[in-house]
C-alpha positions in Angstrom: -168.4 23.4 89.6 -169.6 21.3 92.5 -171.9 23.0 95.1 -170.4 24.5 98.3 -172.9 24.0 101.1 -173.7 26.1 104.1 -175.5 24.2 106.8 -177.3 25.9 109.7 -177.4 23.1 112.2 -177.3 22.2 115.8 -179.6 19.2 115.3 -179.3 15.5 114.6 -180.4 16.0 111.0 -177.7 18.6 110.4 -175.0 16.3 111.8 -176.2 13.5 109.6 -176.1 15.7 106.6 -172.6 17.1 107.4 -171.3 13.5 107.9 -172.8 12.4 104.6 -171.2 15.4 102.8 -167.8 14.7 104.4 -168.0 11.1 103.2 -168.9 12.2 99.7 -166.1 14.8 99.6 -168.5 17.8 99.3 -167.2 21.1 100.7 -169.4 22.4 103.5 -169.5 24.6 106.6 -171.7 24.1 109.7 -173.0 27.1 111.6 -174.3 26.7 115.1 -175.6 29.2 117.6 -173.7 28.3 120.8 -170.4 27.0 122.1 -172.4 24.0 123.4 -173.5 23.3 119.9 -169.9 23.4 118.7 -168.8 21.0 121.4 -171.4 18.5 120.2 -170.3 18.9 116.6 -166.6 18.5 117.6 -167.4 15.4 119.6 -168.8 13.8 116.4 -165.7 14.7 114.4 -167.0 17.6 112.4 -164.0 19.8 111.4 -165.8 22.7 109.7 -167.8 24.6 112.3 -168.4 28.3 113.2 -170.2 29.6 116.2 -172.6 32.5 116.8 -176.2 33.7 116.4 -176.6 35.7 113.2 -179.3 37.9 111.7 -180.2 37.8 108.0 -177.6 40.5 107.0 -174.8 38.6 108.8 -175.9 35.3 107.2 -175.9 37.0 103.8 -172.4 38.3 104.3 -171.2 34.8 105.3 -172.8 33.3 102.2 -171.2 35.7 99.8 -167.7 35.8 101.5 -167.7 32.0 101.7 -168.7 31.4 98.1 -171.6 29.2 99.1 -174.1 28.1 96.4 -176.5 26.1 98.5 -177.8 26.8 102.1 -179.5 23.9 104.0 -181.7 25.0 106.9 -181.3 22.1 109.4 -182.3 24.1 112.5 -184.9 22.9 115.0 -188.5 22.7 113.8 -189.5 25.2 116.4 -186.8 27.7 115.5 -189.1 29.5 113.1 -187.6 33.0 113.6 -184.1 31.6 112.7 -185.5 29.8 109.6 -187.2 33.1 108.5 -183.8 34.9 108.8 -182.0 32.2 106.8 -184.7 32.3 104.1 -184.4 36.1 103.9 -180.6 35.9 103.6 -180.9 33.4 100.7 -183.3 35.7 98.9 -180.8 38.6 99.2 -177.9 36.6 97.9 -179.6 34.3 95.4 -178.3 31.2 97.2 -180.5 28.2 96.9 -182.5 27.5 100.1 -183.3 23.9 101.1 -185.2 23.1 104.2 -184.2 19.7 105.8 -187.3 18.3 107.6 -187.5 16.3 110.7 -190.2 13.6 111.3 -191.7 15.4 114.3 -194.3 12.7 115.1 -193.9 10.0 117.7 -193.4 6.5 116.2 -197.0 5.4 117.0 -198.6 7.5 119.7 -199.0 10.7 117.7 -202.0 9.2 116.0 -203.6 9.0 119.4 -202.6 12.5 120.3 -204.2 14.2 117.3 -206.7 16.7 118.5 -208.5 16.6 115.2 -209.3 12.8 115.3 -212.4 12.3 117.4 -214.5 9.2 117.3 -212.9 6.0 116.2 -209.6 5.9 114.5 -207.4 3.0 113.5 -203.7 2.9 112.8 -202.6 2.2 109.3 -200.7 -1.1 109.5 -198.1 0.1 107.0 -197.3 3.1 109.1 -197.0 1.0 112.2 -194.6 -1.4 110.5 -192.5 1.4 109.1 -192.3 2.9 112.6 -190.2 -0.1 113.6 -191.6 -0.4 117.1 -193.8 -2.9 118.9 -197.2 -1.3 119.3 -198.6 -3.9 121.8 -202.0 -4.1 120.1 -202.5 -0.4 119.6 -202.8 -0.8 115.8 -206.5 -1.6 116.2 -207.2 0.9 119.0 -210.5 2.7 119.1 -210.4 6.2 120.7 -213.0 7.9 122.7 -214.4 11.2 121.8 -212.8 14.3 123.3 -213.9 14.8 126.9 -215.1 18.1 128.4 -211.5 19.1 129.0 -210.6 18.7 125.3 -208.3 15.7 125.9 -208.6 12.5 123.9 -207.9 9.1 125.5 -207.5 5.5 124.4 -209.9 3.2 126.2 -207.8 0.1 126.5 -204.3 1.1 127.6 -204.3 3.1 130.8 -206.1 6.1 129.6 -203.4 8.3 128.1 -204.8 11.8 127.7 -203.2 14.2 125.2 -204.1 17.7 124.0 -202.4 19.4 121.0 -202.0 23.2 121.0 -200.8 25.4 118.2 -198.7 27.8 120.3 -196.7 28.1 123.5 -199.2 30.6 124.9 -202.3 28.5 124.2 -200.5 25.5 125.8 -199.7 27.6 128.9 -203.3 28.6 129.2 -204.4 25.0 129.1 -201.8 24.2 131.9 -203.4 27.0 134.1 -206.7 25.1 133.9 -205.3 21.8 135.3 -205.0 21.2 139.0 -201.7 19.9 140.4 -198.0 20.2 139.7 -196.7 20.9 136.2 -193.6 19.4 134.6 -192.2 21.4 131.7 -190.1 19.4 129.2 -189.7 22.1 126.5 -186.3 23.5 127.4 -185.6 27.0 128.6 -186.4 29.1 125.6 -190.1 29.9 126.2 -190.1 29.6 130.0 -191.0 33.3 130.5 -193.9 33.1 128.1 -195.3 30.0 129.8 -194.9 31.3 133.4 -196.7 34.5 132.5 -199.9 32.4 132.1 -199.5 30.4 135.3 -200.9 32.1 138.4 -199.4 29.7 141.0 -195.8 29.5 140.0 -194.8 27.3 142.9 -196.4 24.2 141.2 -194.2 24.5 138.1 -191.0 22.4 137.6 -188.8 22.7 134.5 -186.2 20.3 133.2 -183.4 22.2 131.4 -179.8 21.8 130.4 -177.2 22.1 133.2 -175.6 25.3 131.9 -175.6 28.9 133.2 -177.7 30.2 130.3 -180.6 27.8 130.9 -180.6 28.3 134.7 -180.5 32.1 134.3 -183.6 31.8 132.0 -185.3 29.7 134.7 -184.6 32.3 137.4 -185.7 35.1 135.1 -189.0 33.3 134.6 -189.5 33.1 138.4 -188.4 29.5 139.1 -186.2 28.8 142.1 -184.3 26.0 143.9 -185.9 22.6 143.5 -188.2 23.9 140.7 -185.1 23.9 138.4 -184.1 20.4 137.3 -180.8 20.8 135.5 -180.1 17.6 133.7 -178.5 16.6 130.5 -180.3 13.9 128.4 -181.0 11.5 126.9 -184.0 10.5 129.1 -185.6 7.1 128.9 -189.2 6.4 129.6 -188.3 5.0 133.0 -186.3 8.1 133.9 -189.2 10.3 132.8 -191.5 8.2 135.0 -189.2 8.6 138.0 -189.1 12.4 137.6 -192.9 12.6 137.2 -193.4 10.6 140.4 -190.7 12.5 142.3 -192.4 15.9 141.8 -196.0 14.5 141.8 -196.7 16.0 138.4 -200.3 16.0 137.1 -199.5 17.1 133.6 -196.4 17.4 131.3 -195.8 19.9 128.6 -193.8 18.8 125.6 -193.1 19.8 122.0 -194.0 17.8 119.0 -190.3 17.1 118.5 -190.5 13.6 117.1 -188.8 10.3 118.0 -185.4 11.9 117.8 -186.5 14.5 120.4 -187.7 11.8 122.9 -191.4 12.4 122.3 -192.2 8.7 122.6 -190.5 8.4 126.0 -192.4 11.4 127.3 -195.8 10.2 126.2 -195.2 6.7 127.3 -194.2 8.0 130.7 -197.3 10.1 131.0 -199.4 7.0 130.1 -197.7 4.8 132.7 -198.2 7.5 135.4 -201.8 8.1 134.3 -201.4 11.8 133.9 -202.2 14.3 131.1 -199.9 15.5 128.4 -200.1 18.8 126.5 -198.1 19.0 123.2 -197.1 22.1 121.3 -197.5 21.2 117.7 -194.5 21.6 115.4 -194.8 24.6 113.0 -194.0 22.2 110.2 -196.9 19.9 110.9 -199.5 22.7 110.9 -201.9 23.2 108.0 -200.4 25.2 105.2 -196.9 23.8 105.3 -194.0 24.6 107.5 -194.3 27.6 109.8 -197.3 29.3 111.1 -197.6 31.5 108.0 -198.6 29.6 104.9 -196.1 29.9 102.1 -193.5 31.6 104.3 -191.1 28.7 103.8 -190.1 26.7 100.9 -191.1 23.0 100.7 -189.1 20.8 103.0 -187.2 17.6 102.1 -186.1 14.5 103.8 -182.4 13.8 104.3 -182.2 11.3 101.4 -183.9 13.9 99.2 -181.5 16.6 100.2 -178.5 14.4 99.4 -180.0 13.6 96.1 -180.5 17.3 95.3 -176.8 17.8 96.2 -175.7 15.2 93.8 -174.8 12.5 96.3 -176.1 9.3 94.5 -177.8 6.5 96.3 -174.9 4.1 95.9 -172.6 6.7 97.4 -175.0 7.3 100.3 -175.0 3.6 101.1 -171.2 3.3 101.0 -170.7 6.0 103.6 -168.1 4.7 106.0 -169.1 4.2 109.6 -166.2 6.1 111.0 -167.1 9.2 108.9 -170.8 9.4 109.4 -171.4 7.6 112.6 -173.3 9.5 115.2 -173.6 8.1 118.7 -177.0 6.7 119.4 -178.2 9.3 121.9 -177.4 12.8 122.9 -178.9 16.3 123.4 -179.5 19.1 120.9 -178.8 22.8 121.4 -182.4 23.4 122.6 -181.9 20.9 125.4 -184.1 18.1 124.0 -183.1 14.4 123.8 -182.1 13.3 120.3 -181.6 9.7 119.1 -179.0 9.8 116.4 -178.5 7.5 113.5 -176.7 7.2 110.2 -177.9 7.4 106.7 -178.2 4.2 104.7 -180.0 3.1 101.5 -183.5 4.2 101.0 -183.5 6.6 103.9 -183.5 3.9 106.6 -181.4 4.4 109.7 -178.8 2.0 111.0 -176.6 2.7 114.0 -172.8 2.7 113.2 -170.2 0.9 115.1 -169.3 2.7 118.3 -168.9 1.9 122.0 -168.7 3.9 125.3 -166.0 3.0 127.8 -166.8 4.3 131.3 -165.2 4.4 134.7 -167.8 3.5 137.3 -165.9 5.0 140.2 -164.6 3.4 143.4 -167.8 2.2 145.1 -171.5 2.4 144.8 -173.9 4.8 143.0 -173.0 7.7 145.3 -169.8 8.1 143.3 -171.3 7.9 139.8 -170.7 11.0 137.6 -173.7 12.5 135.9 -172.3 11.6 132.6 -172.1 7.9 133.7 -175.7 8.0 134.9 -176.8 9.2 131.5 -174.8 6.5 129.7 -176.3 3.8 132.0 -179.8 5.0 131.2 -179.3 5.1 127.5 -177.3 1.9 127.0 -179.0 -1.2 125.5 -176.2 -3.6 126.5 -173.7 -3.2 129.4 -170.5 -5.1 129.7 -168.2 -5.4 132.8 -166.7 -7.8 135.3 -169.2 -9.6 137.4 -168.3 -7.7 140.5 -168.8 -4.4 138.7 -172.2 -5.4 137.2 -173.4 -6.5 140.7 -172.8 -2.9 141.9 -175.0 -1.3 139.3 -178.5 -0.2 140.3 -180.6 -1.9 137.7 -184.0 -0.5 138.7 -183.8 2.3 136.2 -181.8 0.6 133.5 -183.3 -1.4 130.6 -180.1 -2.7 129.1 -179.0 -6.3 128.8 -176.0 -7.1 131.1 -173.1 -9.3 129.8 -170.3 -10.3 132.3 -167.4 -9.6 130.0 -164.6 -7.1 130.7 -161.7 -7.8 128.4 -161.8 -5.6 125.3 -161.2 -8.5 122.9 -164.0 -10.6 124.5 -166.5 -7.7 124.3 -165.5 -7.1 120.7 -165.9 -10.8 119.8 -169.4 -10.8 121.5 -170.5 -7.7 119.6 -169.2 -9.0 116.3 -171.0 -12.4 116.8 -174.2 -11.3 118.6 -174.6 -7.6 117.8 -176.3 -7.8 114.4 -180.1 -7.6 114.2 -180.9 -10.2 111.6 -184.5 -9.0 111.5 -183.4 -6.1 109.4 -183.2 -7.1 105.7 -181.3 -4.5 103.9 -181.0 -5.6 100.2 -180.7 -8.6 98.0 -177.4 -10.0 96.9 -176.3 -9.2 93.4 -173.4 -10.2 91.2 -171.8 -6.8 92.2 -172.0 -7.4 95.9 -168.7 -7.4 97.7 -167.9 -9.7 100.6 -166.7 -6.8 102.8 -170.1 -5.1 102.4 -172.4 -7.8 103.6 -172.9 -10.0 106.7 -173.9 -13.6 107.0 -176.6 -15.1 104.7 -180.0 -15.6 106.4 -180.5 -18.9 108.0 -183.9 -19.4 106.3 -182.3 -20.9 103.2 -182.8 -17.7 101.1 -179.4 -17.3 99.5 -180.3 -13.9 98.1 -181.1 -12.1 101.4 -178.1 -10.6 103.2 -177.7 -8.1 106.0 -175.9 -4.8 106.2 -172.9 -5.1 108.7 -173.8 -1.7 110.0 -177.2 -2.8 111.2 -176.3 -3.4 114.8 -178.7 -5.0 117.2 -177.0 -3.1 120.0 -177.3 0.6 119.2 -175.5 1.9 122.3 -173.1 -0.6 123.9 -171.4 0.4 127.2 -168.4 -1.2 128.9 -167.8 -0.5 132.6 -164.5 -0.4 134.4 -163.8 0.2 138.1 -162.5 3.6 139.2 -161.3 5.9 136.5 -160.5 4.6 133.0 -157.4 6.8 132.8 -155.7 5.2 135.8 -154.5 1.6 135.6 -157.6 0.5 133.8 -158.5 -2.3 131.4 -160.0 0.5 129.2 -156.6 1.1 127.7 -156.4 -2.3 126.0 -160.1 -2.2 125.2 -159.7 1.1 123.4 -156.9 -0.3 121.3 -159.0 -3.4 120.4 -162.1 -1.4 119.4 -160.3 1.3 117.5 -158.3 -1.4 115.7 -161.6 -2.9 114.6 -162.9 0.4 113.3 -165.1 1.4 116.2 -165.5 4.9 117.4 -164.7 4.9 121.1 -166.2 7.4 123.5 -164.7 7.6 127.0 -166.2 8.7 130.3 -163.9 9.3 133.2 -164.9 8.2 136.7 -163.7 9.0 140.2 -160.6 7.0 140.9 -160.1 5.0 144.0 -156.8 6.8 144.6 -158.6 10.1 144.6 -161.2 8.9 147.1 -158.5 7.3 149.3 -156.5 10.6 149.3 -159.7 12.4 150.3 -160.3 10.0 153.2 -156.8 10.5 154.5 -156.8 14.3 154.0 -154.0 14.1 151.4 -153.3 16.2 148.4 -152.7 14.0 145.4 -150.1 16.5 144.1 -148.0 15.4 147.1 -148.3 11.7 146.4 -147.0 9.2 143.9 -149.3 6.5 142.5 -147.9 3.2 141.5 -149.8 0.2 140.1 -148.7 -3.3 141.1 -152.0 -4.7 139.9 -151.2 -7.6 137.6 -148.0 -6.1 136.4 -144.3 -6.2 137.2 -143.4 -3.4 139.6 -140.4 -2.7 141.9 -142.6 -1.9 144.9 -139.7 -2.1 147.3 -137.8 0.5 145.3 -140.7 2.9 145.2 -141.2 2.5 149.0 -137.6 3.3 149.6 -137.6 6.3 147.2 -141.0 7.9 147.8 -142.2 9.9 150.8 -145.9 9.5 150.2 -146.9 6.6 148.0 -150.3 5.1 147.0 -150.1 1.6 145.7 -152.7 -0.4 143.8 -152.2 -4.0 144.6 -153.5 -7.1 142.7 -155.6 -8.3 145.7 -156.1 -7.9 149.4 -153.6 -10.7 150.0 -151.1 -8.9 147.9 -151.7 -5.8 149.9 -150.7 -7.7 153.0 -147.5 -8.9 151.4 -146.6 -5.3 150.4 -147.2 -4.1 153.9 -144.8 -6.7 155.3 -142.3 -5.8 152.5 -142.6 -2.1 153.5 -141.5 -2.8 157.1 -138.6 -4.9 155.8 -137.6 -2.0 153.5 -137.8 0.4 156.5 -135.7 -1.9 158.6 -133.1 -2.2 155.9 -132.8 1.6 155.6 -132.7 2.0 159.3 -130.0 -0.7 159.7 -127.8 0.9 157.0 -128.2 4.3 158.6 -126.8 2.9 161.9 -123.9 1.1 160.4 -120.4 2.5 160.9 -121.6 4.9 163.6 -120.5 5.4 167.2 -122.5 4.2 170.1 -123.4 7.8 170.9 -124.7 8.3 167.4 -126.7 5.2 167.4 -128.9 6.4 170.2 -132.1 4.4 170.5 -130.8 1.3 168.6 -127.6 1.2 170.7 -129.7 1.4 173.9 -131.7 -1.6 172.7 -128.7 -3.6 171.8 -127.1 -3.2 175.3 -130.4 -3.8 177.0 -130.5 -0.4 178.7 -133.0 0.0 181.4 -135.9 2.4 181.3 -136.6 2.2 177.5 -140.2 3.4 177.2 -143.0 1.9 175.1 -143.0 4.7 172.5 -139.4 4.0 171.7 -140.1 0.3 171.4 -143.0 1.1 169.0 -140.7 3.3 166.9 -138.3 0.4 166.4 -141.0 -2.1 165.6 -142.3 0.3 162.9 -139.0 0.6 161.1 -137.2 3.1 163.4 -140.5 5.1 163.7 -140.3 6.3 160.0 -143.1 4.3 158.4 -146.8 4.8 158.2 -149.0 2.2 156.4 -152.8 2.6 155.8 -155.0 0.2 153.9 -158.3 1.4 152.3 -160.7 -1.5 152.0 -163.8 -1.5 149.7 -163.7 2.3 149.4 -167.0 3.9 148.5 -169.1 1.0 149.7 -171.0 0.2 152.9 -168.1 -2.2 153.8 -165.5 0.6 153.6 -162.7 0.4 156.2 -159.6 2.5 156.7 -157.0 0.4 158.6 -153.7 1.8 159.8 -151.2 -1.1 160.0 -148.3 -1.6 162.4 -145.9 -4.5 162.4 -147.8 -6.1 165.3 -151.0 -6.1 163.3 -149.5 -8.6 160.9 -150.0 -11.1 163.7 -152.7 -9.4 165.7 -155.9 -10.8 167.2 -159.3 -9.5 166.2 -159.7 -7.8 169.6 -156.4 -6.0 169.2 -157.5 -4.7 165.8 -161.1 -3.8 166.4 -161.3 -3.6 170.2 -164.8 -5.0 170.8 -166.5 -8.3 171.5 -167.4 -8.9 167.9 -163.7 -8.5 166.9 -163.2 -12.0 165.6 -166.3 -11.8 163.5 -165.2 -8.5 162.0 -161.8 -10.0 161.1 -163.6 -12.8 159.3 -165.9 -10.3 157.5 -162.9 -8.3 156.3 -160.8 -11.4 155.5 -158.1 -10.4 158.1 -156.0 -13.2 159.3 -155.1 -13.3 163.0 -151.7 -14.9 162.4 -150.2 -15.6 159.0 -148.2 -14.3 156.1 -150.4 -11.4 155.3 -153.1 -9.1 156.7 -155.8 -10.5 154.4 -156.7 -14.1 153.6 -155.8 -15.4 150.1 -159.5 -15.8 149.4 -160.5 -12.2 150.2 -162.2 -10.8 147.0 -162.6 -7.2 148.2 -160.6 -4.3 146.7 -158.1 -2.3 148.6 -155.3 0.3 148.3 -152.3 1.1 150.4 -150.9 4.4 151.5 -147.2 4.2 152.6 -145.5 7.2 154.1 -141.7 6.9 154.5 -140.5 9.8 156.6 -136.8 9.2 156.0 -136.9 9.6 152.3 -136.0 13.3 152.6 -132.7 12.3 154.1 -131.6 10.3 151.0 -128.7 12.0 149.2 -129.5 13.6 145.9 -126.3 12.2 144.4 -126.2 8.5 145.4 -123.1 6.7 146.6 -122.6 3.6 148.7 -119.4 3.0 150.7 -117.5 -0.2 149.9 -117.8 -1.2 153.5 -121.6 -1.3 153.3 -121.5 -4.2 150.8 -121.4 -7.9 151.9 -118.1 -8.8 150.2 -116.6 -12.2 151.2 -113.5 -12.9 149.1 -115.0 -11.7 145.8 -113.3 -8.8 144.0 -115.3 -5.6 143.9 -115.3 -2.5 141.8 -114.2 0.3 144.1 -116.6 3.1 144.9 -114.5 5.8 143.2 -114.4 3.7 140.0 -118.1 2.8 140.4 -119.0 6.5 140.6 -117.3 7.4 137.3 -118.4 4.2 135.5 -122.1 4.7 136.4 -121.8 8.4 135.4 -120.5 7.3 132.0 -123.3 4.8 131.5 -125.9 7.6 131.5 -128.8 5.5 132.7 -132.4 6.7 132.4 -135.6 5.4 134.2 -136.4 2.9 131.5 -132.9 1.5 131.0 -132.1 -2.2 131.0 -128.5 -2.7 132.3 -126.4 -5.9 131.9 -123.8 -6.0 134.7 -121.3 -8.6 133.2 -118.9 -10.1 135.6 -121.0 -8.5 138.4 -118.8 -9.8 141.3 -120.4 -8.7 144.6 -123.1 -6.8 142.7 -121.9 -3.3 143.8 -122.4 -1.8 140.3 -125.8 -3.6 140.0 -127.0 -2.3 143.3 -125.9 1.3 142.8 -127.5 1.4 139.3 -130.7 -0.3 140.6 -131.1 2.3 143.3 -130.9 5.2 140.9 -134.6 4.6 139.9 -137.1 1.9 140.7 -138.0 1.3 137.1 -134.4 0.6 136.0 -134.0 -3.1 135.3 -130.6 -4.7 136.1 -129.4 -8.1 135.1 -126.4 -9.2 137.1 -124.5 -11.9 135.1 -121.9 -13.8 137.2 -120.3 -17.2 136.5 -118.9 -17.7 140.1 -121.3 -19.5 142.5 -120.1 -17.7 145.6 -120.2 -14.3 143.9 -123.8 -15.0 142.6 -124.9 -15.7 146.2 -123.2 -12.5 147.4 -125.2 -10.5 144.7 -128.4 -12.0 146.0 -127.5 -11.1 149.6 -126.7 -7.5 148.6 -129.8 -7.3 146.5 -131.8 -8.2 149.6 -129.9 -5.9 151.9 -130.4 -2.9 149.8 -134.0 -3.9 148.8 -133.0 -3.7 145.1 -135.8 -5.8 143.8 -135.2 -4.6 140.2 -132.0 -6.7 140.0 -132.3 -10.1 138.3 -129.3 -12.5 139.1 -128.2 -14.7 136.3 -125.7 -17.5 137.1 -123.6 -18.3 134.0 -120.9 -17.4 131.6 -121.8 -14.1 129.9 -121.0 -15.2 126.4 -123.1 -18.4 127.0 -126.0 -16.4 128.4 -126.0 -14.0 125.4 -125.5 -16.8 123.0 -128.5 -18.7 124.4 -130.5 -15.6 124.0 -129.6 -15.2 120.4 -130.5 -18.8 119.7 -133.9 -18.5 121.4 -134.7 -15.4 119.3 -134.1 -17.3 116.1 -135.9 -20.5 117.3 -139.0 -18.9 118.8 -141.3 -16.0 118.1 -140.1 -12.7 119.6 -142.1 -11.1 122.3 -141.9 -7.4 122.7 -142.4 -5.3 125.8 -141.5 -1.9 127.1 -137.8 -2.8 126.9 -137.8 -4.9 123.8 -137.3 -8.5 122.9 -136.6 -11.1 125.6 -135.8 -14.7 126.0 -137.6 -16.6 128.8 -135.8 -18.6 131.5 -137.0 -21.9 130.0 -135.2 -21.0 126.8 -131.9 -20.8 128.9 -132.6 -23.9 130.9 -129.0 -24.5 131.9 -128.5 -21.0 133.2 -129.9 -19.6 136.5 -132.2 -16.9 135.3 -134.8 -15.3 137.7 -137.3 -14.1 135.2 -137.0 -12.8 131.7 -133.9 -11.5 129.9 -134.8 -8.2 128.3 -132.8 -6.6 125.5 -130.1 -4.4 126.9 -130.0 -0.6 126.5 -126.8 -0.4 128.6 -124.0 -2.8 129.6 -121.2 -2.7 132.2 -118.3 -5.1 131.8 -116.3 -5.5 134.9 -114.9 -8.9 134.0 -115.1 -10.9 130.7 -113.5 -14.2 131.6 -111.3 -13.9 128.5 -114.4 -13.5 126.2 -114.4 -9.8 125.6 -114.7 -9.9 121.8 -117.6 -12.4 121.9 -119.4 -10.4 124.6 -119.2 -7.1 122.8 -120.2 -8.7 119.5 -123.3 -10.4 121.1 -124.3 -7.2 122.9 -124.2 -5.3 119.6 -126.3 -8.1 118.0 -128.9 -7.7 120.7 -129.1 -4.0 120.4 -127.0 -2.1 117.7 -127.4 1.1 119.8 -126.3 -0.3 123.1 -124.2 1.9 125.4 -121.3 -0.1 126.9 -118.9 0.9 129.7 -115.8 -1.3 130.3 -113.3 -1.3 133.1 -109.8 -2.4 131.9 -107.2 -3.1 134.6 -104.5 -4.4 132.2 -103.1 -2.9 129.0 -103.9 -6.2 127.2 -107.5 -5.8 128.0 -107.5 -2.2 126.9 -105.8 -3.1 123.6 -108.4 -5.8 122.9 -111.3 -3.5 123.7 -110.0 -0.7 121.4 -109.4 -3.3 118.6 -113.0 -4.6 118.8 -114.4 -1.1 118.9 -112.3 -0.1 115.9 -113.4 -3.1 113.9 -117.1 -2.8 114.9 -119.7 -0.3 114.1 -119.2 2.0 117.1 -118.9 5.7 117.7 -115.6 7.2 118.9 -115.0 5.9 122.4 -114.7 8.0 125.6 -111.6 6.8 127.5 -110.7 7.9 131.0 -107.7 6.6 133.1 -108.4 6.8 136.8 -105.8 6.6 139.5 -106.9 7.2 143.1 -105.3 7.0 146.6 -107.0 6.5 149.9 -105.3 7.3 153.1 -105.2 5.2 156.3 -103.8 6.1 159.6 -100.5 4.4 160.5 -99.3 5.4 164.0 -99.1 9.2 164.0 -99.2 9.4 160.2 -101.6 8.9 157.3 -100.2 6.8 154.6 -101.4 6.4 151.0 -103.2 3.2 150.1 -103.3 3.3 146.3 -106.2 1.9 144.2 -105.0 0.1 141.1 -105.3 2.4 138.0 -108.3 1.6 135.8 -109.1 2.6 132.2 -112.8 3.3 131.8 -113.9 3.0 128.2 -117.4 4.2 127.3 -118.7 3.6 123.8 -122.1 3.5 121.9 -123.2 1.7 118.8 -124.2 3.8 115.7 
């Protein structure tokens, strides 16, 4: 029977062990003390976690009830009381106890820090090489004797002074002897014991985790206000330096927590600042073995040794998949210390797995960075992003390489080509090596030396995107690219420009709709006409100007339609203008110029930066002078700075590179009928036949359109059905197919009149258009989009197509030109589930339709015969004016 393993974790080592056991298929459970610890485990994909502090009796009960045969103590090296309880529980139950050790020393500097050294001491070159860091000449470093204060210092590298202490209390007593401010970097657990030994508590500052428990412990220890530095790691050397300088620290207190606990970065920061460092020695590094009491704990083992004891052979360890045992390169453990995480590979070496962080940088400068983003920036070793984004990053505290790439596929390609550290030789090629397990052969001509693909040069890559990655961001495609390549993707949300814009305008986002027209097809006019409060993300500043002009046109169109067919008394203001009435005031004139006074347009320019500008736009501003817009002597200069054109087609120049948003408030939206309907008299008709409004109403109801529908209006006539369908929702896409030249022009005019930009007019015979589409699908690769396969206009070169012909979800046939069978068959070929509504005026057409439906693969049709009368006044009487009876046939494919 294979062992069932209980892990007491909350540390990097525990997570690495759990990941290795998952990959090897060994049943296990991880126990952590706090909810925060569980969140960390969850974020790394661990599924088997329980939460809660336990004494030895509770631990023993868990071991027995869970049927565990092995218990691995992977708690923090300083958690000696917890380790004692775990050992006691194992002794009660007979469960095998294994202590998983951490290398608690710094990579190189712990040799300097040893309080037992004295006199001259030299680094062992093998130790230095194994440490994997550049020592900068310290491997031949003589040390001075301990000074009168007990501190040892190197003589050649800035005089780092370190004192080791065996306990928290002894370390606190040493702090009391030192003049100046004190920076505690030991977390919140022992604060009260430390503060008891410090007489002047005002000179103490503590960096702890930003949670209620840690802050409460700070307050209980007597710390207040600015003395509490609540921050979540990891912390680089530069960040530690900045904090030391900020508070004017003369000494730091740290634990001997090893490279994974950020010990190197703390000691290096102390050396750079020329201050002292006191280090509490790890219980496991003291004489007599782990713990302060000799023999109190069993012998500890390294992670590879623990895995070997659990029956996970070396080959299996090496083959652990990245996605199963990958731990992100930097984080924080439950005690609040930095931890650099890695993954297990052959021989106990550590190689970082494939992962990347995608982060939203917010709308402007560093004022709008989230704390999570700041941590990611500090810990990244390579940062990707558009050039404009990278220019906004404050690089003073960042040590990463910057690469101006922002497309997910380009970043992926860069990492795959440049992201391997070829200085790391993993193993020699053998006849059993698989191509999928190895990278490129070394360029030195040695055919036997190959590199592990998991040995990334970049241990913590970061890709930056503007605003929030969840709103109209390139992070969406980047996520798909990286996850498709087997990467683990971590996402950091940012403050969106839309949220900041709403804040600037005093709006509630819950009352607004947000639409992106940034590099994508969008029926902006439809949304303006349908939405009372609308925030639009344009592609550029010039595009924002075009949308502003379009918004006024939409408002005018709505205003004009509302005044049609009304009496002079009802028209009011507009009527007064038309008859040149005297005494019309300026306010009334402004109302008309702004779309009957119902439209408000505001542009937010370069939000969150020093160049931020909030501009409320009127129609006159589209051709305004600088003085009119800014009202001072430097107005023309300001217009130039903001790229605003004094007269032209848009508010911004085509070359303006700044970012902007629009807020459009259409006050008349609330007057729009819930159930739509356009009178026949509102359409531009000419001599072209038109489906009457009573028939349109029932036919559109039978179509059952939804927001993502694609409707073919075949034999569109004046476009009355197309317009009514298009106005149901801005995202509905309508293709009006009409063979008659005059009728096609009428459709375009009605499209413009009603601002139905989601209508595409196609001039041609319906059977020919659909036939061309079928041929193009066979001859060329199919493209797929939200609405399915499409044929481009170039593939239908003899047909007037304004755009791309999407696959229909619905079709309305008002006229077939004698090709009813061919049209229905072709629609069915394009989409077997297409919903078709057909208007039949003659019995012959009805008969043909029913025959085609019967012979085809269709559901039972829904047939309605509609006969309606309108009444017109003739003299003193109202006489019936009959509408020709129409059969409405609705049918769907099956």
